[in-house]
C-alpha positions as CSV (number, residue, x, y, z in Angstrom):
1,M,12.7,1.7,3.8
2,S,11.0,5.1,4.2
3,E,7.5,5.5,3.6
4,L,6.0,8.3,1.3
5,T,4.3,11.2,2.7
6,L,1.0,12.3,1.5
7,Q,2.6,15.3,-0.1
8,Q,5.1,13.3,-2.1
9,I,2.3,11.1,-3.5
10,V,0.3,14.1,-4.3
11,E,3.4,15.7,-6.2
12,G,3.8,12.5,-8.0
13,I,0.4,12.5,-9.7
14,P,0.7,13.3,-13.1
15,K,-1.4,15.7,-15.1
16,S,-2.9,13.1,-17.2
17,L,-4.5,11.6,-14.2
18,L,-5.9,15.0,-12.9
19,N,-7.7,15.2,-16.4
20,A,-8.7,11.7,-16.5
21,S,-12.3,10.6,-17.1
22,D,-14.5,9.5,-14.0
23,R,-14.0,5.8,-15.4
24,D,-10.3,6.2,-15.3
25,I,-10.5,7.7,-11.8
26,E,-12.4,4.8,-10.6
27,G,-10.0,2.2,-12.1
28,F,-7.0,4.3,-10.4
29,Q,-9.1,4.2,-7.0
30,K,-9.4,0.3,-7.1
31,I,-5.7,0.1,-7.7
32,V,-5.1,2.3,-4.7
33,E,-7.4,0.4,-2.7
34,E,-5.9,-3.1,-3.5
35,T,-2.5,-1.6,-3.0
36,I,-3.5,-0.6,0.7
37,K,-4.9,-4.0,1.1
38,L,-1.8,-5.6,-0.1
39,R,0.3,-3.4,2.1
40,E,-1.6,-4.2,5.4
41,G,-1.4,-8.0,4.2
42,H,2.3,-7.5,3.8
43,R,2.6,-5.9,7.3
44,N,0.4,-8.8,8.8
45,L,2.6,-11.4,7.4
46,Q,5.6,-9.9,8.6
47,K,4.0,-9.6,12.3
48,M,3.0,-13.6,11.8
49,I,6.5,-14.2,10.7
50,K,8.0,-12.7,13.6
51,N,5.6,-14.1,16.1
52,F,6.3,-17.4,14.6
53,N,10.0,-17.1,14.8
54,T,9.8,-15.9,18.6
55,S,7.6,-19.0,19.4
56,I,10.2,-21.3,17.9
57,V,13.1,-19.6,19.9
58,R,11.1,-20.2,23.0
59,T,10.4,-23.8,22.5
């Protein structure tokens, strides 16, 4: 699974978003923030599962 670069993300922003109102931008910002939280949570969950599996193997 490859991660997007910042440039790829910026290039993918539609012009409608660039011309959006402040309210729309705030909504988009909340979506981005929650996406980041979700991504971090997913990484943490993967680490927990890996650690759990490792501890079971040792037991």
